[in-house]
N, CA and C atoms as an extended XYZ file, in Angstrom:
579
Properties=species:S:1:pos:R:3:atomname:S:1:resname:S:1:resid:I:1 pbc="F F F"
N       -32.937        1.278      -22.706 N   MET     1
C       -31.520        1.193      -22.416 CA  MET     1
C       -31.115       -0.278      -22.281 C   MET     1
N       -30.038       -0.681      -22.923 N   ALA     2
C       -29.592       -2.076      -22.920 CA  ALA     2
C       -28.982       -2.446      -21.574 C   ALA     2
N       -29.233       -3.671      -21.164 N   ARG     3
C       -28.634       -4.168      -19.931 CA  ARG     3
C       -27.155       -4.444      -20.173 C   ARG     3
N       -26.393       -4.249      -19.132 N   VAL     4
C       -24.965       -4.512      -19.198 CA  VAL     4
C       -24.750       -6.008      -18.980 C   VAL     4
N       -23.881       -6.604      -19.777 N   SER     5
C       -23.612       -8.042      -19.640 CA  SER     5
C       -22.901       -8.329      -18.319 C   SER     5
N       -22.944       -9.578      -17.916 N   LYS     6
C       -22.276       -9.992      -16.683 CA  LYS     6
C       -20.770       -9.720      -16.765 C   LYS     6
N       -20.203       -9.967      -17.942 N   GLN     7
C       -18.775       -9.724      -18.139 CA  GLN     7
C       -18.455       -8.237      -18.016 C   GLN     7
N       -19.307       -7.393      -18.587 N   GLN     8
C       -19.087       -5.953      -18.486 CA  GLN     8
C       -19.247       -5.488      -17.048 C   GLN     8
N       -20.211       -6.056      -16.336 N   MET     9
C       -20.390       -5.717      -14.910 CA  MET     9
C       -19.117       -6.040      -14.131 C   MET     9
N       -18.524       -7.191      -14.410 N   GLU    10
C       -17.298       -7.592      -13.713 CA  GLU    10
C       -16.143       -6.671      -14.091 C   GLU    10
N       -16.040       -6.306      -15.369 N   ARG    11
C       -14.994       -5.361      -15.789 CA  ARG    11
C       -15.193       -4.010      -15.113 C   ARG    11
N       -16.438       -3.550      -15.034 N   ASN    12
C       -16.729       -2.279      -14.359 CA  ASN    12
C       -16.324       -2.344      -12.891 C   ASN    12
N       -16.669       -3.444      -12.231 N   ARG    13
C       -16.328       -3.619      -10.815 CA  ARG    13
C       -14.807       -3.567      -10.628 C   ARG    13
N       -14.082       -4.286      -11.470 N   GLU    14
C       -12.619       -4.297      -11.366 CA  GLU    14
C       -12.037       -2.904      -11.608 C   GLU    14
N       -12.613       -2.166      -12.539 N   GLU    15
C       -12.141       -0.802      -12.805 CA  GLU    15
C       -12.421        0.109      -11.613 C   GLU    15
N       -13.581       -0.038      -11.004 N   ILE    16
C       -13.906        0.758       -9.808 CA  ILE    16
C       -12.900        0.453       -8.703 C   ILE    16
N       -12.608       -0.814       -8.492 N   ILE    17
C       -11.643       -1.208       -7.460 CA  ILE    17
C       -10.271       -0.626       -7.779 C   ILE    17
N        -9.853       -0.729       -9.032 N   HIS    18
C        -8.535       -0.233       -9.433 CA  HIS    18
C        -8.406        1.278       -9.217 C   HIS    18
N        -9.330        2.048       -9.765 N   VAL    19
C        -9.217        3.507       -9.626 CA  VAL    19
C        -9.414        3.930       -8.173 C   VAL    19
N       -10.237        3.214       -7.440 N   SER    20
C       -10.440        3.543       -6.028 CA  SER    20
C        -9.165        3.325       -5.234 C   SER    20
N        -8.460        2.236       -5.525 N   SER    21
C        -7.212        1.976       -4.800 CA  SER    21
C        -6.214        3.103       -5.034 C   SER    21
N        -6.192        3.632       -6.242 N   GLN    22
C        -5.294        4.747       -6.540 CA  GLN    22
C        -5.757        6.035       -5.866 C   GLN    22
N        -7.035        6.346       -5.989 N   LEU    23
C        -7.545        7.595       -5.411 CA  LEU    23
C        -7.494        7.580       -3.884 C   LEU    23
N        -7.771        6.450       -3.267 N   PHE    24
C        -7.682        6.373       -1.806 CA  PHE    24
C        -6.253        6.626       -1.347 C   PHE    24
N        -5.273        6.089       -2.061 N   ARG    25
C        -3.876        6.322       -1.685 CA  ARG    25
C        -3.467        7.764       -1.957 C   ARG    25
N        -3.971        8.317       -3.032 N   GLU    26
C        -3.586        9.674       -3.424 CA  GLU    26
C        -4.261       10.748       -2.576 C   GLU    26
N        -5.556       10.575       -2.292 N   ARG    27
C        -6.326       11.624       -1.608 CA  ARG    27
C        -6.810       11.238       -0.219 C   ARG    27
N        -6.653        9.986        0.152 N   GLY    28
C        -7.125        9.527        1.455 CA  GLY    28
C        -8.521        8.939        1.370 C   GLY    28
N        -8.865        8.153        2.368 N   LEU    29
C       -10.164        7.478        2.386 CA  LEU    29
C       -11.320        8.463        2.408 C   LEU    29
N       -11.137        9.565        3.114 N   ASN    30
C       -12.214       10.542        3.236 CA  ASN    30
C       -12.055       11.730        2.292 C   ASN    30
N       -11.035       11.679        1.445 N   GLY    31
C       -10.804       12.761        0.496 CA  GLY    31
C       -11.425       12.504       -0.862 C   GLY    31
N       -12.184       11.423       -0.958 N   VAL    32
C       -12.782       11.022       -2.228 CA  VAL    32
C       -14.228       10.620       -1.981 C   VAL    32
N       -15.120       11.125       -2.792 N   SER    33
C       -16.536       10.760       -2.667 CA  SER    33
C       -16.863        9.598       -3.608 C   SER    33
N       -18.015        8.998       -3.401 N   VAL    34
C       -18.487        7.953       -4.316 CA  VAL    34
C       -18.591        8.523       -5.730 C   VAL    34
N       -19.065        9.756       -5.861 N   ASN    35
C       -19.133       10.408       -7.179 CA  ASN    35
C       -17.755       10.479       -7.830 C   ASN    35
N       -16.740       10.880       -7.036 N   ASP    36
C       -15.371       10.971       -7.555 CA  ASP    36
C       -14.882        9.612       -8.048 C   ASP    36
N       -15.131        8.590       -7.241 N   LEU    37
C       -14.673        7.241       -7.582 CA  LEU    37
C       -15.316        6.741       -8.867 C   LEU    37
N       -16.617        6.930       -8.957 N   MET    38
C       -17.339        6.452      -10.137 CA  MET    38
C       -16.959        7.250      -11.382 C   MET    38
N       -16.791        8.559      -11.242 N   ALA    39
C       -16.384        9.380      -12.382 CA  ALA    39
C       -15.001        8.955      -12.876 C   ALA    39
N       -14.089        8.681      -11.950 N   ALA    40
C       -12.747        8.241      -12.337 CA  ALA    40
C       -12.785        6.902      -13.065 C   ALA    40
N       -13.781        6.081      -12.741 N   ALA    41
C       -13.949        4.791      -13.417 CA  ALA    41
C       -14.733        4.931      -14.719 C   ALA    41
N       -15.203        6.151      -15.006 N   GLY    42
C       -15.972        6.387      -16.222 CA  GLY    42
C       -17.405        5.896      -16.131 C   GLY    42
N       -17.927        5.850      -14.909 N   LEU    43
C       -19.283        5.348      -14.671 CA  LEU    43
C       -20.097        6.382      -13.908 C   LEU    43
N       -21.387        6.159      -13.818 N   THR    44
C       -22.253        7.081      -13.085 CA  THR    44
C       -22.396        6.642      -11.636 C   THR    44
N       -22.693        7.610      -10.797 N   HIS    45
C       -22.859        7.380       -9.364 CA  HIS    45
C       -23.908        6.319       -9.077 C   HIS    45
N       -24.967        6.303       -9.861 N   GLY    46
C       -26.079        5.390       -9.622 CA  GLY    46
C       -25.705        3.920       -9.686 C   GLY    46
N       -24.668        3.588      -10.410 N   GLY    47
C       -24.266        2.194      -10.536 CA  GLY    47
C       -23.453        1.652       -9.377 C   GLY    47
N       -23.015        2.539       -8.498 N   PHE    48
C       -22.124        2.126       -7.407 CA  PHE    48
C       -22.723        1.007       -6.563 C   PHE    48
N       -23.966        1.200       -6.145 N   TYR    49
C       -24.570        0.257       -5.201 CA  TYR    49
C       -24.974       -1.063       -5.852 C   TYR    49
N       -24.838       -1.161       -7.153 N   GLY    50
C       -24.980       -2.452       -7.811 CA  GLY    50
C       -23.729       -3.308       -7.651 C   GLY    50
N       -22.642       -2.667       -7.219 N   HIS    51
C       -21.365       -3.357       -7.038 CA  HIS    51
C       -20.966       -3.501       -5.572 C   HIS    51
N       -21.284       -2.486       -4.765 N   PHE    52
C       -20.805       -2.446       -3.375 CA  PHE    52
C       -21.918       -1.974       -2.452 C   PHE    52
N       -21.917       -2.488       -1.236 N   ALA    53
C       -22.930       -2.091       -0.256 CA  ALA    53
C       -22.653       -0.695        0.286 C   ALA    53
N       -21.368       -0.314        0.321 N   SER    54
C       -21.008        0.987        0.893 CA  SER    54
C       -19.604        1.379        0.441 C   SER    54
N       -19.264        2.615        0.668 N   LYS    55
C       -17.912        3.087        0.388 CA  LYS    55
C       -16.924        2.375        1.307 C   LYS    55
N       -17.335        2.091        2.542 N   ASP    56
C       -16.473        1.351        3.468 CA  ASP    56
C       -16.114       -0.027        2.916 C   ASP    56
N       -17.105       -0.691        2.334 N   GLU    57
C       -16.834       -2.009        1.746 CA  GLU    57
C       -15.831       -1.874        0.605 C   GLU    57
N       -16.023       -0.881       -0.249 N   LEU    58
C       -15.099       -0.665       -1.358 CA  LEU    58
C       -13.702       -0.345       -0.842 C   LEU    58
N       -13.595        0.476        0.194 N   ALA    59
C       -12.283        0.819        0.750 CA  ALA    59
C       -11.545       -0.440        1.197 C   ALA    59
N       -12.256       -1.345        1.835 N   ALA    60
C       -11.637       -2.597        2.288 CA  ALA    60
C       -11.220       -3.462        1.102 C   ALA    60
N       -12.087       -3.585        0.115 N   ILE    61
C       -11.789       -4.413       -1.063 CA  ILE    61
C       -10.617       -3.830       -1.848 C   ILE    61
N       -10.633       -2.525       -2.074 N   ALA    62
C        -9.556       -1.873       -2.829 CA  ALA    62
C        -8.230       -1.977       -2.077 C   ALA    62
N        -8.268       -1.806       -0.762 N   SER    63
C        -7.048       -1.918        0.042 CA  SER    63
C        -6.516       -3.344        0.015 C   SER    63
N        -7.399       -4.311        0.133 N   ARG    64
C        -6.982       -5.719        0.080 CA  ARG    64
C        -6.278       -6.013       -1.251 C   ARG    64
N        -6.822       -5.487       -2.335 N   LYS    65
C        -6.218       -5.701       -3.656 CA  LYS    65
C        -4.816       -5.098       -3.716 C   LYS    65
N        -4.644       -3.914       -3.155 N   VAL    66
C        -3.328       -3.269       -3.145 CA  VAL    66
C        -2.340       -4.100       -2.338 C   VAL    66
N        -2.777       -4.571       -1.179 N   PHE    67
C        -1.886       -5.382       -0.349 CA  PHE    67
C        -1.534       -6.701       -1.034 C   PHE    67
N        -2.474       -7.299       -1.732 N   GLU    68
C        -2.192       -8.535       -2.480 CA  GLU    68
C        -1.173       -8.269       -3.584 C   GLU    68
N        -1.325       -7.155       -4.282 N   ASP    69
C        -0.374       -6.795       -5.335 CA  ASP    69
C         1.015       -6.547       -4.749 C   ASP    69
N         1.071       -5.865       -3.607 N   SER    70
C         2.354       -5.610       -2.944 CA  SER    70
C         3.009       -6.916       -2.523 C   SER    70
N         2.217       -7.813       -1.973 N   ARG    71
C         2.744       -9.107       -1.537 CA  ARG    71
C         3.359       -9.851       -2.730 C   ARG    71
N         2.710       -9.788       -3.870 N   THR    72
C         3.233      -10.439       -5.072 CA  THR    72
C         4.569       -9.824       -5.483 C   THR    72
N         4.660       -8.496       -5.442 N   GLN    73
C         5.909       -7.811       -5.801 CA  GLN    73
C         7.026       -8.173       -4.830 C   GLN    73
N         6.703       -8.182       -3.537 N   TRP    74
C         7.710       -8.495       -2.524 CA  TRP    74
C         8.153       -9.946       -2.637 C   TRP    74
N         7.246      -10.847       -2.955 N   GLN    75
C         7.617      -12.253       -3.127 CA  GLN    75
C         8.570      -12.408       -4.299 C   GLN    75
N         8.314      -11.686       -5.368 N   ALA    76
C         9.196      -11.754       -6.533 CA  ALA    76
C        10.603      -11.296       -6.161 C   ALA    76
N        10.689      -10.237       -5.380 N   ILE    77
C        11.998       -9.744       -4.937 CA  ILE    77
C        12.669      -10.772       -4.037 C   ILE    77
N        11.922      -11.342       -3.112 N   SER    78
C        12.521      -12.266       -2.143 CA  SER    78
C        12.946      -13.587       -2.777 C   SER    78
N        12.488      -13.868       -3.982 N   GLN    79
C        12.863      -15.114       -4.651 CA  GLN    79
C        14.028      -14.934       -5.615 C   GLN    79
N        14.619      -13.747       -5.618 N   GLN    80
C        15.786      -13.528       -6.463 CA  GLN    80
C        16.935      -14.387       -5.935 C   GLN    80
N        17.692      -15.008       -6.818 N   PRO    81
C        18.727      -15.940       -6.376 CA  PRO    81
C        20.009      -15.284       -5.871 C   PRO    81
N        20.181      -13.994       -6.079 N   ASP    82
C        21.484      -13.392       -5.799 CA  ASP    82
C        21.662      -12.853       -4.384 C   ASP    82
N        20.743      -13.130       -3.488 N   LYS    83
C        20.846      -12.716       -2.083 CA  LYS    83
C        20.900      -11.202       -1.910 C   LYS    83
N        20.433      -10.458       -2.883 N   ARG    84
C        20.359       -9.002       -2.761 CA  ARG    84
C        18.918       -8.597       -2.461 C   ARG    84
N        18.154       -9.512       -1.908 N   ASN    85
C        16.726       -9.296       -1.711 CA  ASN    85
C        16.422       -8.045       -0.902 C   ASN    85
N        17.024       -7.945        0.278 N   LEU    86
C        16.750       -6.791        1.134 CA  LEU    86
C        17.225       -5.513        0.458 C   LEU    86
N        18.386       -5.554       -0.141 N   ARG    87
C        18.919       -4.367       -0.833 CA  ARG    87
C        17.956       -3.912       -1.935 C   ARG    87
N        17.491       -4.823       -2.741 N   THR    88
C        16.558       -4.492       -3.821 CA  THR    88
C        15.273       -3.906       -3.261 C   THR    88
N        14.747       -4.541       -2.232 N   LEU    89
C        13.514       -4.066       -1.617 CA  LEU    89
C        13.689       -2.647       -1.064 C   LEU    89
N        14.767       -2.424       -0.324 N   VAL    90
C        15.026       -1.111        0.280 CA  VAL    90
C        15.224       -0.051       -0.798 C   VAL    90
N        16.014       -0.363       -1.797 N   GLU    91
C        16.276        0.622       -2.856 CA  GLU    91
C        15.002        0.985       -3.615 C   GLU    91
N        14.137        0.009       -3.854 N   ASN    92
C        12.873        0.293       -4.538 CA  ASN    92
C        11.912        1.064       -3.642 C   ASN    92
N        11.779        0.611       -2.410 N   TYR    93
C        10.813        1.207       -1.489 CA  TYR    93
C        11.188        2.643       -1.129 C   TYR    93
N        12.474        2.874       -0.911 N   LEU    94
C        12.937        4.204       -0.501 CA  LEU    94
C        13.518        4.979       -1.681 C   LEU    94
N        12.860        4.909       -2.798 N   SER    95
C        13.296        5.636       -3.995 CA  SER    95
C        12.450        6.892       -4.191 C   SER    95
N        12.991        7.821       -4.956 N   ALA    96
C        12.233        9.032       -5.293 CA  ALA    96
C        10.979        8.670       -6.094 C   ALA    96
N        11.077        7.660       -6.954 N   ASN    97
C         9.904        7.244       -7.734 CA  ASN    97
C         8.775        6.761       -6.832 C   ASN    97
N         9.108        5.961       -5.831 N   HIS    98
C         8.074        5.456       -4.921 CA  HIS    98
C         7.520        6.599       -4.066 C   HIS    98
N         8.393        7.472       -3.622 N   ARG    99
C         7.950        8.631       -2.843 CA  ARG    99
C         6.953        9.466       -3.645 C   ARG    99
N         7.268        9.714       -4.899 N   ASP   100
C         6.451       10.601       -5.723 CA  ASP   100
C         5.239        9.905       -6.346 C   ASP   100
N         5.234        8.600       -6.371 N   GLY   101
C         4.142        7.845       -6.980 CA  GLY   101
C         3.136        7.354       -5.957 C   GLY   101
N         2.547        8.259       -5.221 N   VAL   102
C         1.651        7.901       -4.116 CA  VAL   102
C         0.505        7.011       -4.578 C   VAL   102
N        -0.116        7.344       -5.685 N   LYS   103
C        -1.319        6.607       -6.108 CA  LYS   103
C        -1.024        5.165       -6.479 C   LYS   103
N         0.220        4.861       -6.811 N   ASP   104
C         0.599        3.490       -7.147 CA  ASP   104
C         1.545        2.888       -6.112 C   ASP   104
N         1.739        3.593       -5.012 N   GLY   105
C         2.714        3.168       -4.022 CA  GLY   105
C         2.135        2.398       -2.855 C   GLY   105
N         2.903        2.364       -1.809 N   CYS   106
C         2.592        1.575       -0.614 CA  CYS   106
C         1.338        2.081        0.092 C   CYS   106
N         0.391        1.185        0.272 N   ALA   107
C        -0.853        1.533        0.966 CA  ALA   107
C        -0.622        1.745        2.457 C   ALA   107
N         0.391        1.094        3.015 N   ILE   108
C         0.661        1.257        4.451 CA  ILE   108
C         0.967        2.715        4.748 C   ILE   108
N         1.845        3.310        3.962 N   THR   109
C         2.205        4.706        4.207 CA  THR   109
C         1.092        5.656        3.789 C   THR   109
N         0.477        5.382        2.659 N   ALA   110
C        -0.541        6.297        2.130 CA  ALA   110
C        -1.793        6.350        2.998 C   ALA   110
N        -2.157        5.241        3.612 N   LEU   111
C        -3.422        5.176        4.358 CA  LEU   111
C        -3.252        5.225        5.870 C   LEU   111
N        -2.029        5.310        6.361 N   ALA   112
C        -1.785        5.223        7.806 CA  ALA   112
C        -2.619        6.221        8.608 C   ALA   112
N        -2.580        7.477        8.234 N   GLY   113
C        -3.325        8.498        8.974 CA  GLY   113
C        -4.823        8.279        8.924 C   GLY   113
N        -5.330        7.930        7.757 N   ASP   114
C        -6.770        7.686        7.611 CA  ASP   114
C        -7.217        6.475        8.414 C   ASP   114
N        -6.473        5.392        8.321 N   VAL   115
C        -6.859        4.166        9.026 CA  VAL   115
C        -6.808        4.389       10.534 C   VAL   115
N        -5.854        5.181       10.999 N   ALA   116
C        -5.767        5.471       12.435 CA  ALA   116
C        -7.013        6.185       12.942 C   ALA   116
N        -7.666        6.948       12.080 N   ARG   117
C        -8.868        7.688       12.483 CA  ARG   117
C       -10.158        6.888       12.288 C   ARG   117
N       -10.084        5.751       11.641 N   GLU   118
C       -11.268        4.916       11.418 CA  GLU   118
C       -11.591        4.137       12.690 C   GLU   118
N       -12.867        3.872       12.910 N   SER   119
C       -13.250        3.069       14.074 CA  SER   119
C       -12.784        1.629       13.868 C   SER   119
N       -12.603        0.922       14.969 N   GLU   120
C       -12.089       -0.441       14.898 CA  GLU   120
C       -13.020       -1.386       14.153 C   GLU   120
N       -14.287       -1.024       14.043 N   GLU   121
C       -15.259       -1.891       13.366 CA  GLU   121
C       -15.172       -1.800       11.845 C   GLU   121
N       -14.518       -0.775       11.337 N   LYS   122
C       -14.449       -0.589        9.882 CA  LYS   122
C       -13.612       -1.715        9.261 C   LYS   122
N       -14.117       -2.310        8.190 N   PRO   123
C       -13.402       -3.433        7.562 CA  PRO   123
C       -11.999       -3.073        7.074 C   PRO   123
N       -11.784       -1.819        6.708 N   VAL   124
C       -10.477       -1.424        6.184 CA  VAL   124
C        -9.392       -1.554        7.256 C   VAL   124
N        -9.758       -1.441        8.525 N   ARG   125
C        -8.748       -1.577        9.594 CA  ARG   125
C        -8.171       -2.990        9.631 C   ARG   125
N        -9.022       -3.983        9.516 N   GLU   126
C        -8.538       -5.369        9.522 CA  GLU   126
C        -7.678       -5.647        8.287 C   GLU   126
N        -8.113       -5.143        7.149 N   VAL   127
C        -7.345       -5.315        5.915 CA  VAL   127
C        -5.973       -4.662        6.070 C   VAL   127
N        -5.953       -3.465        6.628 N   TYR   128
C        -4.704       -2.727        6.828 CA  TYR   128
C        -3.770       -3.506        7.755 C   TYR   128
N        -4.313       -3.951        8.870 N   LEU   129
C        -3.521       -4.703        9.839 CA  LEU   129
C        -2.944       -5.971        9.207 C   LEU   129
N        -3.739       -6.661        8.421 N   ASN   130
C        -3.245       -7.848        7.717 CA  ASN   130
C        -2.135       -7.487        6.737 C   ASN   130
N        -2.247       -6.325        6.091 N   GLY   131
C        -1.202       -5.866        5.180 CA  GLY   131
C         0.099       -5.569        5.900 C   GLY   131
N        -0.005       -4.948        7.071 N   VAL   132
C         1.191       -4.661        7.873 CA  VAL   132
C         1.833       -5.975        8.323 C   VAL   132
N         1.010       -6.900        8.778 N   ARG   133
C         1.545       -8.205        9.212 CA  ARG   133
C         2.233       -8.935        8.053 C   ARG   133
N         1.653       -8.848        6.875 N   ALA   134
C         2.261       -9.498        5.708 CA  ALA   134
C         3.620       -8.878        5.392 C   ALA   134
N         3.735       -7.559        5.535 N   MET   135
C         5.013       -6.893        5.310 CA  MET   135
C         6.043       -7.392        6.321 C   MET   135
N         5.638       -7.475        7.577 N   LEU   136
C         6.548       -7.963        8.613 CA  LEU   136
C         6.979       -9.401        8.328 C   LEU   136
N         6.039      -10.232        7.947 N   ASP   137
C         6.364      -11.626        7.618 CA  ASP   137
C         7.369      -11.698        6.477 C   ASP   137
N         7.172      -10.863        5.457 N   ARG   138
C         8.085      -10.870        4.316 CA  ARG   138
C         9.476      -10.415        4.750 C   ARG   138
N         9.548       -9.375        5.580 N   LEU   139
C        10.854       -8.921        6.061 CA  LEU   139
C        11.530      -10.005        6.893 C   LEU   139
N        10.767      -10.679        7.739 N   GLU   140
C        11.333      -11.781        8.527 CA  GLU   140
C        11.879      -12.871        7.612 C   GLU   140
N        11.169      -13.158        6.547 N   SER   141
C        11.591      -14.231        5.638 CA  SER   141
C        12.889      -13.892        4.903 C   SER   141
N        13.222      -12.617        4.829 N   LEU   142
C        14.455      -12.202        4.155 CA  LEU   142
C        15.674      -12.271        5.067 C   LEU   142
N        15.450      -12.478        6.346 N   SER   143
C        16.534      -12.468        7.318 CA  SER   143
C        17.264      -13.805        7.362 C   SER   143
N        18.574      -13.729        7.556 N   ASP   144
C        19.386      -14.933        7.748 CA  ASP   144
C        19.516      -15.277        9.228 C   ASP   144
N        19.007      -14.410       10.084 N   THR   145
C        19.105      -14.606       11.527 CA  THR   145
C        18.334      -15.855       11.940 C   THR   145
N        18.975      -16.696       12.736 N   GLN   146
C        18.354      -17.949       13.171 CA  GLN   146
C        17.421      -17.761       14.359 C   GLN   146
N        17.751      -16.840       15.247 N   ASP   147
C        16.950      -16.621       16.449 CA  ASP   147
C        15.621      -15.960       16.077 C   ASP   147
N        14.518      -16.601       16.430 N   GLU   148
C        13.187      -16.137       16.030 CA  GLU   148
C        12.854      -14.749       16.586 C   GLU   148
N        13.156      -14.522       17.857 N   GLU   149
C        12.851      -13.223       18.477 CA  GLU   149
C        13.701      -12.113       17.856 C   GLU   149
N        14.961      -12.407       17.626 N   GLN   150
C        15.848      -11.419       17.009 CA  GLN   150
C        15.390      -11.109       15.577 C   GLN   150
N        14.975      -12.143       14.861 N   ARG   151
C        14.478      -11.960       13.490 CA  ARG   151
C        13.226      -11.076       13.489 C   ARG   151
N        12.344      -11.300       14.465 N   ARG   152
C        11.119      -10.494       14.586 CA  ARG   152
C        11.470       -9.036       14.884 C   ARG   152
N        12.359       -8.818       15.834 N   GLN   153
C        12.752       -7.452       16.189 CA  GLN   153
C        13.418       -6.743       15.015 C   GLN   153
N        14.217       -7.484       14.283 N   GLN   154
C        14.867       -6.922       13.100 CA  GLN   154
C        13.813       -6.493       12.069 C   GLN   154
N        12.809       -7.320       11.841 N   ALA   155
C        11.742       -6.990       10.885 CA  ALA   155
C        10.941       -5.784       11.354 C   ALA   155
N        10.663       -5.705       12.646 N   LEU   156
C         9.939       -4.544       13.184 CA  LEU   156
C        10.740       -3.264       12.968 C   LEU   156
N        12.037       -3.323       13.263 N   THR   157
C        12.903       -2.153       13.081 CA  THR   157
C        12.972       -1.755       11.607 C   THR   157
N        13.127       -2.732       10.738 N   GLN   158
C        13.183       -2.445        9.305 CA  GLN   158
C        11.885       -1.811        8.817 C   GLN   158
N        10.762       -2.329        9.270 N   SER   159
C         9.480       -1.775        8.816 CA  SER   159
C         9.295       -0.348        9.302 C   SER   159
N         9.711       -0.078       10.530 N   VAL   160
C         9.605        1.289       11.058 CA  VAL   160
C        10.464        2.241       10.227 C   VAL   160
N        11.666        1.822        9.894 N   LEU   161
C        12.537        2.670        9.074 CA  LEU   161
C        11.971        2.859        7.666 C   LEU   161
N        11.507        1.797        7.057 N   LEU   162
C        10.944        1.899        5.706 CA  LEU   162
C         9.713        2.801        5.682 C   LEU   162
N         8.750        2.479        6.520 N   ILE   163
C         7.476        3.206        6.522 CA  ILE   163
C         7.659        4.639        7.001 C   ILE   163
N         8.370        4.801        8.107 N   GLY   164
C         8.574        6.141        8.663 CA  GLY   164
C         9.313        7.060        7.707 C   GLY   164
N        10.360        6.534        7.089 N   ALA   165
C        11.129        7.357        6.150 CA  ALA   165
C        10.282        7.762        4.953 C   ALA   165
N         9.474        6.827        4.448 N   LEU   166
C         8.645        7.156        3.284 CA  LEU   166
C         7.561        8.168        3.638 C   LEU   166
N         6.957        8.018        4.803 N   VAL   167
C         5.943        8.995        5.243 CA  VAL   167
C         6.567       10.385        5.347 C   VAL   167
N         7.715       10.475        6.003 N   LEU   168
C         8.376       11.776        6.159 CA  LEU   168
C         8.862       12.326        4.820 C   LEU   168
N         9.380       11.469        3.952 N   ALA   169
C         9.848       11.928        2.638 CA  ALA   169
C         8.692       12.486        1.814 C   ALA   169
N         7.534       11.830        1.899 N   ARG   170
C         6.366       12.342        1.170 CA  ARG   170
C         5.870       13.648        1.780 C   ARG   170
N         5.875       13.724        3.090 N   ALA   171
C         5.378       14.930        3.766 CA  ALA   171
C         6.279       16.134        3.517 C   ALA   171
N         7.555       15.894        3.248 N   THR   172
C         8.498       16.993        3.022 CA  THR   172
C         8.916       17.087        1.556 C   THR   172
N         8.160       16.436        0.669 N   GLY   173
C         8.475       16.439       -0.760 CA  GLY   173
C         8.696       17.846       -1.285 C   GLY   173
N         9.692       17.987       -2.152 N   GLY   174
C        10.022       19.296       -2.706 CA  GLY   174
C        11.112       19.999       -1.919 C   GLY   174
N        11.373       19.531       -0.716 N   ASP   175
C        12.432       20.087        0.117 CA  ASP   175
C        13.595       19.088        0.126 C   ASP   175
N        14.832       19.572        0.185 N   PRO   176
C        15.971       18.645        0.225 CA  PRO   176
C        15.899       17.639        1.388 C   PRO   176
N        15.207       18.012        2.440 N   LEU   177
C        15.053       17.114        3.579 CA  LEU   177
C        14.402       15.792        3.167 C   LEU   177
N        13.528       15.844        2.194 N   SER   178
C        12.845       14.644        1.713 CA  SER   178
C        13.848       13.594        1.228 C   SER   178
N        14.789       14.017        0.400 N   ASP   179
C        15.818       13.097       -0.094 CA  ASP   179
C        16.726       12.627        1.035 C   ASP   179
N        16.966       13.503        2.002 N   GLU   180
C        17.802       13.115        3.141 CA  GLU   180
C        17.152       11.997        3.950 C   GLU   180
N        15.834       12.069        4.148 N   PHE   181
C        15.138       10.998        4.867 CA  PHE   181
C        15.318        9.666        4.147 C   PHE   181
N        15.128        9.672        2.837 N   LEU   182
C        15.270        8.435        2.062 CA  LEU   182
C        16.693        7.887        2.147 C   LEU   182
N        17.676        8.771        1.986 N   ALA   183
C        19.079        8.339        2.006 CA  ALA   183
C        19.490        7.819        3.381 C   ALA   183
N        19.068        8.507        4.437 N   ALA   184
C        19.441        8.081        5.791 CA  ALA   184
C        18.851        6.716        6.124 C   ALA   184
N        17.609        6.510        5.761 N   ALA   185
C        16.974        5.214        6.037 CA  ALA   185
C        17.627        4.111        5.200 C   ALA   185
N        17.933        4.407        3.937 N   GLN   186
C        18.616        3.410        3.104 CA  GLN   186
C        19.952        3.024        3.718 C   GLN   186
N        20.696        4.029        4.144 N   LYS   187
C        22.013        3.768        4.731 CA  LYS   187
C        21.880        2.896        5.977 C   LYS   187
N        20.947        3.233        6.846 N   ALA   188
C        20.756        2.461        8.080 CA  ALA   188
C        20.336        1.022        7.775 C   ALA   188
N        19.426        0.852        6.849 N   LEU   189
C        18.927       -0.487        6.529 CA  LEU   189
C        19.954       -1.328        5.777 C   LEU   189
N        20.699       -0.706        4.891 N   LEU   190
C        21.639       -1.470        4.080 CA  LEU   190
C        22.943       -1.753        4.806 C   LEU   190
N        23.194       -1.056        5.903 N   SER   191
C        24.382       -1.379        6.695 CA  SER   191
C        24.201       -2.731        7.383 C   SER   191
N        22.925       -3.171        7.547 N   GLU   192
C        22.667       -4.491        8.130 CA  GLU   192
C        22.655       -5.584        7.079 C   GLU   192
N        22.453       -5.203        5.824 N   ALA   193
C        22.273       -6.227        4.773 CA  ALA   193
C        23.585       -6.876        4.375 C   ALA   193
């Protein structure tokens, strides 16, 4: 059997991280086995430990990648010149597409329940916490409020509305209540914008 090149090993690793980030968001951290992850990447289970020490390590790496991608998207929105930054962010985040696209959506909402059940020593908890902090920082940066404490409180309130509404909208998907959660949160958030 031919050895896999270093470049192919790196491509395989990136594919494992990519599909894992989607499956973890879609099915939860404990709803996916190493076999599932490797099969989704088109690889065999035996190759997993050539890339990662454990599933916990992969969960942290995949989550970090999702948060980095989200940060890039949010930065692009916040650099728009037309001062519609918060409006654009809210409309995208609280959309039916984002609600229904769990595997490609916000890791904060998708992993909240799983991360809450993980022990504090698990690497994914620190990654998650850093992702939440980055979201708060981005929301603060969008504020025109000069007072630092008020800006912080505003960002906390906005994040609670964004995350809470999306969690509830996903949990009630298929029911009209789901759309009502999204609309109510949009209205509340955009009345401040």
